[in-house]
VMD Tcl script that draws the C-alpha trace (Angstrom):
set ca {
  {58.39 72.96 94.09}
  {54.69 73.66 94.84}
  {54.25 77.38 95.53}
  {50.85 75.94 97.43}
  {52.88 74.33 100.19}
  {53.68 76.24 103.39}
  {57.43 76.67 103.53}
  {59.14 75.91 106.77}
  {61.49 78.98 108.18}
  {64.42 78.48 110.77}
  {65.69 81.15 112.18}
  {68.61 81.98 114.56}
  {68.19 84.59 117.02}
  {64.67 84.90 115.65}
  {62.94 86.07 119.08}
  {64.42 89.30 119.63}
  {65.63 92.70 117.88}
  {66.14 92.25 114.11}
  {65.66 88.70 114.07}
  {62.26 89.26 115.75}
  {61.25 90.84 112.80}
  {62.49 88.56 110.11}
  {60.52 86.08 111.97}
  {57.27 88.10 111.88}
  {57.75 89.08 108.34}
  {58.10 85.51 106.90}
  {55.53 84.28 109.18}
  {53.15 87.02 107.92}
  {53.77 85.72 104.45}
  {52.54 82.71 105.07}
  {55.76 80.60 106.38}
  {55.67 78.34 109.14}
  {58.73 80.03 111.29}
  {60.83 78.26 114.06}
  {62.55 80.90 115.79}
  {66.05 79.64 117.52}
  {67.33 81.46 120.75}
  {69.55 80.69 123.68}
  {69.24 82.85 126.28}
  {66.21 84.84 127.72}
  {64.09 81.63 127.55}
  {61.01 83.24 129.34}
  {60.83 86.20 126.81}
  {61.23 83.56 123.93}
  {58.03 81.85 125.35}
  {56.28 85.68 125.67}
  {57.51 86.47 122.36}
  {55.97 82.97 120.93}
  {52.63 83.87 122.91}
  {52.35 87.21 121.19}
  {52.69 85.69 117.99}
  {50.31 83.40 118.33}
  {47.53 86.51 119.67}
  {48.75 87.95 116.19}
  {47.59 84.89 114.17}
  {51.66 84.47 113.26}
  {52.34 81.12 112.88}
  {55.74 80.94 114.90}
  {57.50 78.43 117.30}
  {60.38 78.96 119.49}
  {63.50 76.04 120.23}
  {66.26 76.17 122.12}
  {69.95 75.74 120.40}
  {73.65 76.92 121.14}
  {74.00 78.08 117.12}
  {78.26 77.67 118.52}
  {77.18 73.90 119.27}
  {77.53 71.73 116.48}
  {75.55 69.28 117.50}
  {72.77 71.57 118.24}
  {72.68 72.53 115.01}
  {72.27 69.55 113.84}
  {70.10 68.47 115.94}
  {67.24 71.69 115.47}
  {67.79 70.89 111.62}
  {66.98 67.39 112.06}
  {64.20 68.54 114.59}
  {62.10 71.23 112.23}
  {62.08 68.67 109.48}
  {61.21 65.54 111.66}
  {58.37 67.71 113.24}
  {57.35 69.92 109.79}
  {57.88 67.47 107.19}
  {60.75 70.14 105.47}
  {62.67 73.47 105.62}
  {62.98 75.77 102.86}
  {64.59 78.66 104.48}
  {67.65 78.93 106.61}
  {67.77 82.53 108.03}
  {71.43 82.74 110.02}
  {71.01 86.19 112.11}
  {72.23 85.34 115.44}
  {75.14 87.22 116.74}
  {76.78 88.35 120.02}
  {79.65 91.26 120.48}
  {82.28 91.09 123.04}
  {84.05 94.69 122.59}
  {87.55 95.44 123.38}
  {90.00 96.68 121.48}
  {92.40 94.03 119.72}
  {95.43 94.60 122.55}
  {92.86 94.00 125.06}
  {91.30 91.41 123.88}
  {91.32 88.33 125.62}
  {90.88 84.77 123.93}
  {87.86 83.81 124.70}
  {86.14 87.08 123.73}
  {87.55 86.24 119.93}
  {86.71 82.43 120.29}
  {82.85 83.26 121.62}
  {81.74 85.97 119.02}
  {83.61 83.84 115.84}
  {82.05 80.31 116.88}
  {78.60 82.52 117.49}
  {78.66 84.29 114.41}
  {80.60 82.84 111.85}
  {80.91 78.90 113.01}
  {76.88 78.59 113.75}
  {76.04 79.71 110.39}
  {78.55 77.02 108.56}
  {77.33 74.59 111.22}
  {73.45 75.10 110.30}
  {74.23 75.32 106.74}
  {76.07 72.07 106.55}
  {73.18 70.17 108.53}
  {70.59 72.08 106.56}
  {72.31 71.39 102.98}
  {71.44 67.39 102.43}
  {67.89 68.25 102.76}
  {67.63 71.42 100.64}
  {69.53 69.37 97.62}
  {67.28 66.25 97.67}
  {64.29 68.48 98.08}
  {65.30 70.32 95.00}
  {65.09 73.55 96.93}
  {66.37 75.80 99.72}
  {67.09 79.03 100.99}
  {70.30 80.17 102.57}
  {70.21 84.12 104.15}
  {73.37 85.32 106.44}
  {73.01 88.32 108.58}
  {75.83 90.21 108.35}
  {76.54 93.75 109.32}
  {78.46 97.02 107.55}
  {81.50 96.65 110.44}
  {82.34 93.79 108.58}
  {83.19 95.85 105.29}
  {83.99 98.80 106.96}
  {85.80 97.46 110.69}
  {85.19 99.32 113.60}
  {87.49 100.35 116.84}
  {87.13 97.39 119.64}
  {85.10 95.26 117.23}
  {87.83 93.12 115.59}
  {86.52 90.03 116.76}
  {82.82 90.90 115.60}
  {84.15 92.63 112.23}
  {86.33 89.41 111.02}
  {83.12 87.61 111.80}
  {80.53 89.44 109.51}
  {83.30 89.30 107.10}
  {83.78 85.81 106.94}
  {80.32 85.51 106.13}
  {80.74 87.48 103.08}
  {82.92 84.42 101.79}
  {80.88 82.05 103.36}
  {77.75 83.07 101.51}
  {79.57 83.71 98.01}
  {81.28 80.12 98.05}
  {77.53 78.08 99.28}
  {76.25 79.93 96.56}
  {78.70 78.39 93.77}
  {78.47 74.88 95.90}
  {74.90 74.91 95.40}
  {74.24 76.62 92.49}
  {71.97 74.94 89.62}
  {70.79 72.91 92.42}
  {67.56 75.08 93.25}
  {69.37 76.63 96.51}
  {70.42 79.93 96.75}
  {72.65 81.57 99.34}
  {72.51 85.19 99.95}
  {73.44 87.67 102.67}
  {72.38 91.03 104.00}
  {73.96 93.52 105.18}
  {72.45 96.10 107.73}
  {73.35 99.17 108.45}
  {72.61 101.31 111.18}
  {69.24 99.84 112.49}
  {67.34 101.22 115.52}
  {67.07 98.55 118.31}
  {66.49 98.21 121.73}
  {70.52 98.73 122.36}
  {70.55 101.58 120.16}
  {67.64 103.21 121.71}
  {70.05 102.80 125.05}
  {73.02 104.88 123.63}
  {73.55 108.88 124.60}
  {71.85 111.18 122.16}
  {75.09 112.26 121.07}
  {76.64 109.50 119.84}
  {73.34 108.22 118.48}
  {73.63 111.43 116.50}
  {76.86 110.68 115.56}
  {76.10 107.66 113.84}
  {72.62 109.18 112.01}
  {75.04 111.63 110.74}
  {77.70 109.01 109.16}
  {74.28 107.66 106.92}
  {73.31 109.62 104.05}
  {69.89 109.12 104.17}
  {70.29 110.95 107.49}
  {68.30 108.25 109.61}
  {68.57 104.68 111.06}
  {66.48 101.82 109.40}
  {63.64 100.03 111.55}
  {64.46 95.95 112.00}
  {61.85 95.72 109.26}
  {63.78 96.93 106.78}
  {65.76 93.98 107.00}
  {63.17 91.71 107.36}
  {61.57 92.57 103.88}
  {64.93 91.91 102.17}
  {65.20 88.81 103.89}
  {61.70 87.85 102.80}
  {62.31 88.75 99.10}
  {65.47 86.74 99.07}
  {63.66 83.50 100.65}
  {60.64 84.12 98.00}
  {60.23 82.29 94.51}
  {60.81 85.85 92.92}
  {64.20 86.16 93.69}
  {65.58 82.74 92.57}
  {68.08 84.04 89.88}
  {69.72 86.10 92.81}
  {72.81 83.90 94.51}
  {75.87 84.63 96.08}
  {74.81 88.15 96.34}
  {75.83 90.68 99.43}
  {72.93 93.02 99.52}
  {73.79 96.18 101.92}
  {70.21 97.74 103.79}
  {72.53 100.71 104.98}
  {70.36 103.87 103.84}
  {74.05 104.49 101.95}
  {76.63 103.75 104.60}
  {78.13 101.66 102.11}
  {78.88 104.36 99.66}
  {81.26 106.39 101.58}
}
mol new
graphics top color blue
foreach p $ca { graphics top sphere $p radius 0.5 }
foreach p [lrange $ca 0 end-1] q [lrange $ca 1 end] { graphics top cylinder $p $q radius 0.2 }
display resetview
């Protein structure tokens, strides 16, 4: 595949938090980025306008990744409108926190469908194109909670741990076809949500990290960009922690 062609990236949850940084870093690296959102349409449009003002080629599209029809449709639309798809970044995720004994079936279903079914639906939609094209990058965004567990997050931890197995299996199934499938594992990352935590809780989180600091969304985005690049062509099936050493504990 010629490296002179503009790569096209689809980033789910790509207009807020870590996803917004991933979209920006990929676009700054020269990719055409389609950032998918499911809610907060007004803020998504504002994000696209700001990106355009900054000279970044990012467009936004609505899709519910928990819906297989939406996943198929958004992949087909990107290929139709841009002639190709090169990078799929499965970043969209939600939380519905309750201890297992109090968790409702709906809490479990919504998290599993968004965080685990979504990446499967999108990969299934994108893989035939990647195989025909002879090139593709899939990067799944998991969480250190998938490795460690966390009280009140049995649904979230299960969904993020499930991405480990999905990543490795897809990597095995596509090895030798010009496709790589990898997983980035964020640790304690400074986001809008973490900034709302009480100071004492935030300090407890920081104390868990060997580097004694929070990571930034850009730390995750830079790892994703590398995995999408030609330089990472011999890396597949990898689970890459970006945690400040948290998973060494």
